[in-house]
C-alpha positions, 0 to 999 in steps of 0.5 A: 822497030826499036833501034835496040831490038835484037828480035822483032815481030812485025805484023805476024799474021797467019791464015789457014784458008779462011781461019784466021789464027794469028792476027797482026802480032808485033813485039820487040825483044832486046838482046839477051832478054828471056821472054816467055809466051803464055795464053789460053789453050788452043790460042795458037801458041804452037802456030806462033812458034812454028812461024817464029822458027820459020818452019811455017811461013807467015801469011803476012808480016816479018820476023826480023833479027838485027833489022834483017828478015830472019833467015836460018841460013844466015842467023843462028836460030835454035830450038828446044821442043817438047818432043825427044830430039836428041840424035839416037845414033850419037852420044851425049857429047856428040849431040852437044858438039853437033850443031857447032860442027855443022856451022864449022866452028873452030875446033877449039871453040867447040871443045870449050863450049862442049865442056862448059855444057857438060859441066853446067848441065851435070852430064860429064859422067854421061858424055859417052852414053847414047840417048837410049842409055840415059833418063828423059831428064838427062836427054832434056839436058842434052838438047838444051846443051846442044841449043845453047852451044850454038850461042844462038841469036834466037833460042826457041823453047817449047816446054822442053822439060814438061814431063819432068818432076817439079823439083828437077824442073826448077833445078833445070830452069836455074841452069837455063837461066844461067846459060842464057846469061852466059851465052847472051842468047835471046830466048822465047819460051812458050809454056802453059805453066804460068808460075814457070813463066813468072820464074823465068821471064824478064817479060811475059807476052800474054796472048788472046784466044783466036784470032790470036793477038797480044793481050798484054806484055807483063814486065817481071821486075824481080831479082833472080833466083825468085821466090815463088812464095813471096807476095810480089811473085804471086801477085804477078802470077795471079794478075797473069792468070786473070788475064787468061781466065776471064776471056 
């Protein structure tokens, strides 16, 4: 593990009986880095994410945060997944406050961060609405706001707005980038959309087919906000696509 690493995967391996799904995956991520993970369909990205989130135990290997075994009871690990996960019995504002209140953060910090999330994600007018009263795009923003409000050590995102229209997705991606820099959170974002990965990531981890290993790690040294029509952008997108296409 690098001394500067905030998050380290060390030899992560996962078997289901005799089926080897993840095979000795290792990488380091710096504090505040935004990393995307892509790979061919069925390569085990969901399994990989479940291992990182500590939902499933690894067969062998470790996930470390600041050099210690990742522990949801000790470390701030937050999630934003595709499935609707806003609490239906809470309002927009209460949803955003929920995680901070569970961690018993000081009231003034909870109030400040809640207002920040409502402002940045354009949810102020909907603060007293329940999830059933708002659109899918708004609910996605609620979940993202609730996650970033914790200023997590590690935020895992699994295409949290995959069902949204393309124009709003880019708008929300810009908001997510702004939030990641504001909070200093380390983000691992799993996506099937390579253009999205190149738009968001400082580095892109490309996975192989099962048994899944790291094919390559592509550094994306482009300034934000990124021009998706530029030659530099399309060259990186096409190169990552070729890594996946020719397995």
